[in-house]
C-alpha positions in Angstrom: -34.1 -18.9 61.5 -31.7 -18.8 64.3 -30.6 -21.5 66.7 -28.7 -21.3 70.0 -26.0 -23.8 71.0 -25.0 -23.1 74.6 -24.8 -19.4 74.8 -23.7 -18.9 71.2 -26.4 -17.9 68.7 -26.1 -19.4 65.2 -28.0 -19.7 62.0 -29.8 -22.9 61.0 -28.6 -23.1 57.4 -30.5 -26.3 56.7 -33.7 -24.7 57.7 -33.0 -21.8 55.3 -32.3 -24.3 52.5 -35.6 -26.1 53.2 -37.5 -22.8 53.3 -35.9 -21.8 49.9 -36.8 -25.1 48.4 -40.5 -24.9 49.5 -40.8 -21.4 48.2 -39.3 -22.4 44.8 -41.5 -25.5 44.6 -44.6 -23.2 45.0 -43.7 -21.9 41.6 -42.3 -25.2 40.2 -43.8 -28.4 41.7 -41.7 -30.5 39.3 -38.5 -28.9 40.4 -36.9 -32.0 41.7 -37.6 -33.9 38.5 -35.6 -31.5 36.5 -32.7 -31.9 38.9 -32.9 -35.7 38.6 -32.8 -35.5 34.8 -29.9 -33.0 34.9 -27.8 -35.3 37.1 -28.7 -38.3 35.0 -27.3 -36.5 32.0 -24.2 -35.5 33.9 -23.5 -39.1 34.8 -24.3 -40.3 31.3 -22.0 -37.8 29.5 -19.1 -37.0 32.0 -19.3 -39.7 34.6 -19.8 -39.8 38.4 -16.8 -37.7 39.5 -17.3 -34.4 37.7 -15.9 -31.0 38.2 -19.0 -28.8 38.1 -19.6 -25.1 37.8 -22.9 -24.2 39.5 -23.8 -21.1 37.6 -25.9 -18.5 39.3 -25.9 -21.0 42.2 -28.2 -19.2 44.7 -28.2 -21.2 47.9 -26.3 -24.1 46.3 -29.3 -26.1 45.3 -27.7 -27.9 42.4 -24.5 -28.5 44.4 -26.4 -30.1 47.3 -28.1 -32.6 45.0 -24.9 -33.1 43.0 -22.8 -34.1 46.1 -25.6 -36.2 47.5 -25.6 -38.3 44.4 -21.9 -38.0 43.4 -19.8 -37.7 46.6 -16.5 -37.4 44.6 -17.7 -34.5 42.6 -16.2 -31.0 43.0 -18.3 -27.8 42.6 -17.6 -24.1 42.2 -20.7 -22.0 42.8 -20.9 -18.5 41.2 -23.4 -15.8 42.1 -23.8 -12.1 42.9 -26.6 -12.3 45.4 -25.0 -11.8 48.9 -27.9 -13.2 50.8 -28.2 -16.5 48.8 -24.5 -16.8 48.8 -24.4 -16.4 52.6 -26.8 -19.4 52.9 -24.7 -21.4 50.4 -21.5 -20.7 52.2 -23.0 -21.4 55.6 -24.4 -24.7 54.3 -21.1 -26.0 52.8 -18.7 -24.5 55.3 -15.8 -26.9 55.8 -16.6 -29.0 52.7 -13.4 -28.8 50.6 -15.3 -30.1 47.6 -17.1 -26.8 47.3 -16.0 -23.2 46.7 -17.9 -20.1 46.0 -17.1 -17.0 43.8 -18.9 -13.7 43.9 -19.2 -12.4 40.4 -21.5 -10.6 38.0 -22.2 -12.8 35.0 -22.8 -9.7 32.9 -19.1 -8.8 33.4 -17.1 -10.4 30.6 -14.2 -10.9 33.1 -16.1 -13.1 35.6 -14.5 -16.3 34.3 -11.1 -15.0 35.4 -12.2 -15.3 39.1 -12.8 -19.1 38.8 -10.4 -21.5 40.5 -10.3 -23.8 37.4 -9.8 -23.1 33.7 -12.3 -25.7 32.6 -15.2 -27.8 33.8 -16.8 -31.1 33.0 -20.2 -29.5 33.3 -21.7 -26.1 33.8 -25.2 -26.3 35.3 -27.8 -23.7 36.1 -31.5 -23.7 37.0 -34.2 -21.0 37.1 -31.7 -18.2 37.1 -30.7 -17.0 33.6 -34.2 -15.7 32.7 -33.2 -12.4 34.4 -30.9 -11.8 31.4 -32.2 -10.5 28.0 -31.5 -12.5 24.9 -28.4 -10.6 23.6 -26.4 -10.8 26.9 -27.5 -14.3 27.4 -26.2 -15.4 24.1 -22.9 -13.6 24.9 -22.8 -15.5 28.2 -23.3 -18.8 26.3 -20.1 -18.0 24.4 -18.2 -17.5 27.6 -19.6 -20.8 29.0 -18.5 -22.6 25.8 -15.0 -21.5 26.6 -15.1 -23.0 30.0 -16.6 -26.5 29.1 -13.9 -29.0 28.2 -14.3 -31.0 24.9 -16.9 -33.6 25.5 -18.2 -31.7 28.5 -21.8 -30.4 28.9 -23.8 -27.3 29.7 -27.4 -27.5 31.0 -29.9 -24.8 31.6 -33.3 -25.5 33.3 -35.5 -22.5 33.1 -38.7 -20.8 32.0 -38.8 -21.3 28.2 -42.0 -20.3 26.6 -43.1 -21.4 23.2 -45.0 -18.3 21.9 -46.4 -20.3 18.9 -49.0 -21.9 21.2 -50.8 -19.1 23.0 -54.0 -21.0 23.8 -52.0 -23.9 25.3 -49.9 -21.4 27.3 -52.9 -19.6 28.6 -54.7 -22.7 29.7 -51.6 -24.1 31.4 -50.9 -20.8 33.2 -54.5 -20.6 34.5 -54.4 -24.1 35.9 -50.9 -23.6 37.4 -52.0 -20.3 39.1 -55.2 -21.9 40.4 -53.0 -24.6 42.1 -50.6 -21.9 43.4 -53.5 -20.0 44.9 -54.7 -23.1 46.8 -51.1 -23.8 48.0 -50.9 -20.2 49.2 -54.1 -20.7 51.2 -52.4 -23.7 52.7 -49.5 -21.6 53.9 -47.0 -21.6 51.0 -44.6 -18.6 51.0 -44.2 -16.6 47.8 -41.0 -14.8 46.6 -41.8 -11.5 48.4 -42.8 -13.2 51.7 -39.6 -15.3 51.7 -37.4 -12.2 51.3 -39.3 -10.5 54.1 -38.3 -13.4 56.4 -34.7 -13.1 55.2 -34.7 -9.3 55.9 -35.9 -10.0 59.4 -33.1 -12.5 60.2 -30.2 -11.0 62.2 -27.6 -12.8 60.1 -29.2 -12.3 56.7 -30.6 -8.8 57.1 -27.5 -7.1 55.9 -26.8 -9.3 52.9 -30.5 -9.1 52.0 -30.4 -5.3 52.0 -27.4 -5.4 49.7 -29.2 -7.9 47.5 -32.0 -5.5 46.9 -29.6 -2.7 46.2 -28.1 -4.8 43.4 -31.3 -6.3 41.9 -34.3 -4.4 43.1 -37.4 -6.3 43.7 -36.8 -8.8 40.8 -34.6 -8.8 37.7 -36.7 -9.7 34.7 -35.2 -10.6 31.4 -36.4 -12.8 28.5 -37.9 -16.2 28.4 -37.2 -17.4 24.8 -38.1 -20.9 23.6 -36.0 -24.0 24.2 -35.4 -24.0 20.4 -33.8 -20.5 20.7 -31.6 -21.7 23.5 -30.4 -24.8 21.6 -29.7 -22.7 18.5 -27.8 -20.0 20.4 -25.7 -22.6 22.1 -24.7 -24.2 18.8 -23.9 -20.8 17.4 -21.7 -20.1 20.4 -19.5 -23.2 20.1 -21.4 -26.3 21.2 -21.5 -29.3 18.9 -24.9 -30.5 19.9 -27.8 -29.0 21.9 -31.4 -30.0 22.5 -34.2 -30.3 25.1 -33.9 -33.3 27.4 -36.7 -32.5 29.7 -39.8 -30.4 29.4 -42.9 -29.3 31.3 -45.7 -27.1 29.8 -43.8 -23.9 30.8 -40.2 -24.9 31.5 -37.5 -26.9 29.8 -34.0 -28.4 30.4 -31.7 -27.7 27.4 -28.5 -29.7 27.2 -25.5 -28.8 25.1 -22.3 -30.9 24.4 -19.0 -29.3 23.6 
């Protein structure tokens, strides 16, 4: 997705953001609703001028919605994916409210790379399911050390309740039937989106490095929302519970 201004070629970062959003919405049609609830809870618990850590930020999806709603917010985005970070950095280039850090969340020292010692809120969405439960719980402990007293952590992700297999199977069948129809109507899936990125002159190099890091897809665990809330309390948060839920996903909020 390139543009040309005069004789200088450039990249249309807004178009890449929109393309990423559409691809993600193919999997999660209620994606914007979870972001709305997430930001409602930010405002309710830490106010309209928060310092945010956008954890596993990808293209900066949360940061974009945060700043649109709270113009005086400050955001630090953290990710390891060079292609998605390239889109994020291009999108927010020149915005002094936003900074980005390249870091591996499995490395215990990643917090030392951050520009601030503490945050009002740490937010993440559809990202931490690539971690297995044990390293995820360890990450929750490090996050607890970053959130100020009274601050919040929120994770919106795939959280499966394995105690309801028939409900899960019926929901999955219906969801995939709708996805199949959307695919026929032109929706891009994960693999197809990355094929476009690999063909882009600006993103080709970062995309190749991304696949060297992750492979096709990094799959971890999808424990229940109850597991997440329990793990967060065990790792130092005073309260934790689900504040939004769909049949397959949930948004868990923890207060320090």
